[in-house]
Residue frames as qw, qx, qy, qz and C-alpha x, y, z in Angstrom:
[[0.415, 0.120, 0.732, -0.527, 71.59, -15.91, -39.46],
 [0.116, -0.100, -0.821, -0.549, 69.47, -18.08, -41.74],
 [0.537, 0.063, 0.255, -0.801, 65.77, -17.40, -41.82],
 [0.341, 0.156, 0.927, 0.017, 63.52, -20.42, -42.12],
 [0.319, 0.073, -0.414, -0.850, 61.36, -20.21, -45.21],
 [0.501, 0.232, 0.707, -0.442, 57.75, -21.28, -44.98],
 [0.007, 0.053, 0.768, 0.639, 56.00, -22.82, -47.95],
 [0.432, 0.349, 0.369, -0.745, 52.54, -21.71, -48.95],
 [0.476, 0.389, 0.767, 0.182, 50.10, -23.45, -51.27],
 [0.059, 0.476, -0.152, -0.864, 49.75, -21.30, -54.35],
 [0.623, 0.396, -0.287, -0.611, 48.40, -23.26, -57.32],
 [0.880, 0.012, 0.474, -0.015, 48.01, -26.65, -58.88],
 [0.315, -0.339, 0.664, 0.587, 50.47, -27.84, -61.48],
 [0.351, 0.462, 0.776, 0.248, 47.54, -28.78, -63.73],
 [0.117, 0.919, 0.307, -0.218, 46.21, -25.20, -63.63],
 [0.184, -0.742, 0.376, 0.524, 49.66, -23.83, -64.51],
 [0.381, -0.040, 0.794, 0.471, 50.01, -26.29, -67.39],
 [0.284, 0.674, 0.672, 0.118, 46.62, -25.20, -68.74],
 [0.046, 0.971, 0.221, -0.076, 47.00, -21.43, -68.26],
 [0.621, 0.493, -0.144, 0.592, 50.77, -20.81, -68.23],
 [0.135, 0.291, -0.417, 0.850, 50.42, -18.53, -65.22],
 [0.453, -0.663, -0.594, -0.037, 48.44, -18.16, -62.01],
 [0.024, 0.525, -0.297, 0.797, 48.26, -15.11, -59.79],
 [0.627, -0.415, -0.650, 0.106, 47.90, -16.31, -56.22],
 [0.311, -0.808, 0.160, -0.474, 47.38, -14.50, -52.94],
 [0.805, -0.060, -0.469, 0.359, 50.20, -15.64, -50.64],
 [0.499, -0.384, -0.380, 0.678, 50.69, -14.15, -47.19],
 [0.038, 0.832, 0.296, -0.467, 48.74, -11.03, -48.20],
 [0.025, -0.584, 0.452, 0.674, 50.71, -10.51, -51.44],
 [0.827, 0.503, 0.098, -0.231, 49.80, -11.19, -55.04],
 [0.346, -0.500, 0.711, 0.355, 52.41, -13.46, -56.58],
 [0.750, 0.495, -0.206, -0.388, 52.46, -14.48, -60.23],
 [0.620, -0.286, 0.717, 0.138, 53.59, -18.04, -60.83],
 [0.570, 0.629, -0.300, -0.435, 54.69, -18.82, -64.37],
 [0.848, -0.025, 0.501, 0.169, 55.45, -22.03, -66.22],
 [0.322, 0.829, -0.340, -0.305, 58.22, -21.22, -68.70],
 [0.598, 0.482, -0.634, -0.088, 59.57, -24.06, -70.84],
 [0.803, -0.139, -0.578, 0.052, 58.92, -26.63, -68.11],
 [0.424, -0.039, -0.534, 0.731, 60.30, -24.58, -65.18],
 [0.270, -0.824, -0.493, -0.069, 58.36, -22.64, -62.53],
 [0.319, 0.184, -0.192, 0.910, 59.06, -19.04, -61.52],
 [0.249, -0.781, -0.564, 0.099, 57.31, -16.83, -58.96],
 [0.283, 0.247, -0.017, 0.927, 57.35, -13.02, -59.02],
 [0.001, 0.528, 0.529, -0.665, 55.67, -10.44, -56.83],
 [0.286, 0.664, 0.602, 0.339, 52.89, -8.75, -58.80],
 [0.130, -0.929, -0.088, 0.336, 54.43, -5.29, -58.47],
 [0.658, 0.595, 0.028, 0.461, 56.39, -3.56, -61.21],
 [0.578, -0.394, -0.177, 0.693, 59.47, -1.80, -59.77],
 [0.224, 0.305, 0.258, 0.889, 58.80, 1.20, -62.02],
 [0.294, -0.275, 0.007, -0.915, 55.35, 2.36, -60.88],
 [0.321, -0.029, 0.801, -0.504, 53.91, -0.49, -58.78],
 [0.665, 0.181, -0.301, -0.659, 51.70, -1.75, -61.63],
 [0.845, -0.101, 0.480, -0.213, 50.34, -5.32, -61.54],
 [0.137, 0.601, -0.680, -0.397, 53.15, -6.59, -63.78],
 [0.289, -0.086, 0.953, 0.025, 52.12, -10.26, -63.64],
 [0.548, 0.556, 0.555, -0.287, 48.90, -9.59, -65.56],
 [0.192, 0.702, -0.363, -0.582, 50.88, -8.22, -68.50],
 [0.848, 0.452, -0.171, -0.217, 51.33, -9.88, -71.87],
 [0.675, -0.387, 0.579, 0.243, 53.69, -12.86, -71.91],
 [0.664, 0.738, -0.041, -0.113, 55.59, -12.67, -75.18],
 [0.812, 0.040, 0.086, 0.575, 59.02, -12.66, -76.77],
 [0.116, -0.892, 0.039, 0.436, 61.22, -9.73, -77.68],
 [0.589, 0.780, -0.207, 0.049, 63.49, -8.31, -80.32],
 [0.875, -0.273, 0.112, 0.384, 66.92, -9.94, -80.32],
 [0.190, -0.729, 0.340, 0.563, 70.21, -8.15, -80.98],
 [0.728, 0.430, 0.471, 0.252, 70.64, -7.95, -84.77],
 [0.416, 0.020, 0.290, 0.862, 72.26, -5.96, -87.53],
 [0.194, 0.394, 0.061, -0.896, 70.93, -2.57, -88.66],
 [0.553, 0.227, -0.323, -0.733, 67.69, -2.94, -90.68],
 [0.463, -0.042, -0.880, -0.094, 67.28, -6.54, -89.51],
 [0.577, -0.369, 0.252, -0.684, 64.57, -7.57, -87.09],
 [0.479, 0.045, -0.875, 0.045, 64.95, -10.80, -85.19],
 [0.639, -0.439, 0.110, -0.621, 62.26, -11.89, -82.77],
 [0.592, 0.096, -0.788, 0.140, 62.86, -14.58, -80.16],
 [0.056, 0.065, -0.742, 0.665, 62.53, -15.77, -76.56],
 [0.516, -0.313, -0.433, -0.669, 58.83, -16.46, -77.13],
 [0.741, -0.523, -0.361, -0.218, 56.89, -16.93, -73.86],
 [0.697, -0.137, -0.378, 0.594, 59.95, -15.89, -71.78],
 [0.160, 0.135, -0.110, 0.972, 59.23, -12.16, -71.44],
 [0.081, -0.727, -0.664, 0.153, 56.50, -10.30, -69.54],
 [0.167, 0.381, 0.152, 0.897, 55.50, -6.79, -70.54],
 [0.032, -0.346, -0.579, 0.737, 54.10, -4.53, -67.82],
 [0.178, 0.657, 0.699, 0.219, 50.56, -3.45, -68.74],
 [0.095, -0.895, -0.241, 0.364, 51.01, 0.18, -67.66],
 [0.043, 0.885, -0.288, -0.362, 54.21, 1.38, -69.32],
 [0.843, 0.499, -0.190, -0.067, 55.49, -1.58, -71.34],
 [0.158, -0.694, 0.698, -0.080, 58.59, -2.34, -69.30],
 [0.892, 0.168, -0.386, -0.165, 59.82, -5.83, -70.23],
 [0.444, -0.591, 0.636, -0.220, 61.21, -8.40, -67.81],
 [0.452, 0.266, -0.844, -0.110, 62.81, -11.81, -68.30],
 [0.810, -0.370, -0.065, -0.450, 60.52, -14.37, -66.63],
 [0.899, 0.012, -0.388, 0.204, 63.45, -16.72, -65.93],
 [0.576, -0.045, -0.385, 0.720, 65.47, -14.28, -63.81],
 [0.174, -0.830, -0.454, 0.273, 63.24, -11.21, -63.24],
 [0.383, -0.356, 0.158, 0.838, 65.72, -8.84, -64.86],
 [0.369, 0.811, 0.136, -0.434, 64.56, -5.78, -66.82],
 [0.822, 0.380, 0.282, 0.318, 65.65, -6.17, -70.45],
 [0.377, 0.812, -0.031, 0.444, 67.21, -2.69, -70.74],
 [0.123, -0.746, 0.430, -0.493, 68.53, -2.04, -67.23],
 [0.689, 0.009, -0.710, 0.144, 70.18, -4.97, -65.41],
 [0.096, 0.130, -0.603, 0.781, 69.93, -3.09, -62.10],
 [0.579, -0.035, 0.157, -0.799, 66.11, -3.28, -62.18],
 [0.293, 0.015, -0.944, -0.152, 64.42, -6.58, -61.47],
 [0.685, -0.418, -0.295, -0.519, 61.24, -8.18, -60.21],
 [0.359, -0.460, 0.688, -0.432, 61.13, -9.57, -56.68],
 [0.685, 0.120, -0.661, -0.283, 61.23, -13.34, -56.93],
 [0.667, -0.390, 0.486, -0.408, 60.42, -16.29, -54.70],
 [0.023, -0.247, 0.961, 0.118, 61.45, -19.92, -54.66],
 [0.784, 0.055, -0.112, -0.608, 58.93, -22.44, -55.94],
 [0.165, -0.217, 0.960, -0.064, 58.53, -26.12, -55.02],
 [0.713, -0.023, -0.364, -0.599, 56.15, -28.82, -56.19],
 [0.238, -0.136, 0.922, -0.273, 54.83, -31.86, -54.40],
 [0.388, 0.440, 0.808, -0.042, 52.48, -34.03, -56.40],
 [0.255, 0.660, 0.503, 0.496, 50.16, -31.66, -58.25],
 [0.266, -0.920, -0.250, 0.142, 50.57, -28.85, -55.72],
 [0.498, 0.514, -0.109, 0.690, 52.79, -25.80, -56.30],
 [0.519, -0.743, -0.282, 0.315, 54.20, -23.99, -53.26],
 [0.277, 0.801, -0.154, 0.508, 55.87, -20.59, -52.89],
 [0.706, -0.320, -0.382, 0.504, 58.59, -20.28, -50.24],
 [0.003, -0.842, 0.021, -0.540, 58.71, -17.06, -48.25]]
């Protein structure tokens, strides 16, 4: 049985382009909407580890796989770090960087004109 998704106004595209992220109240939930390399992603503002407001964390990159004694940094502006315990999540798929079984709860995003909508 397919559930019909309802779209909710969440932000303006201009605001996202200026700030990179917006935390919107949608249907009683805080949802972080992120603009990552031209694509939009929406995540519930709850860290699966300890229910911290993950979407207010630092948006950064991370250390890439490399040889011993080498340090390679990459994926700039694609990773969010939870402000409470430092857990890192991929903003493009919600997956925890160390444990693929842990992920953020995501929502579909649509745009129409300058308006950004979250589908729930």
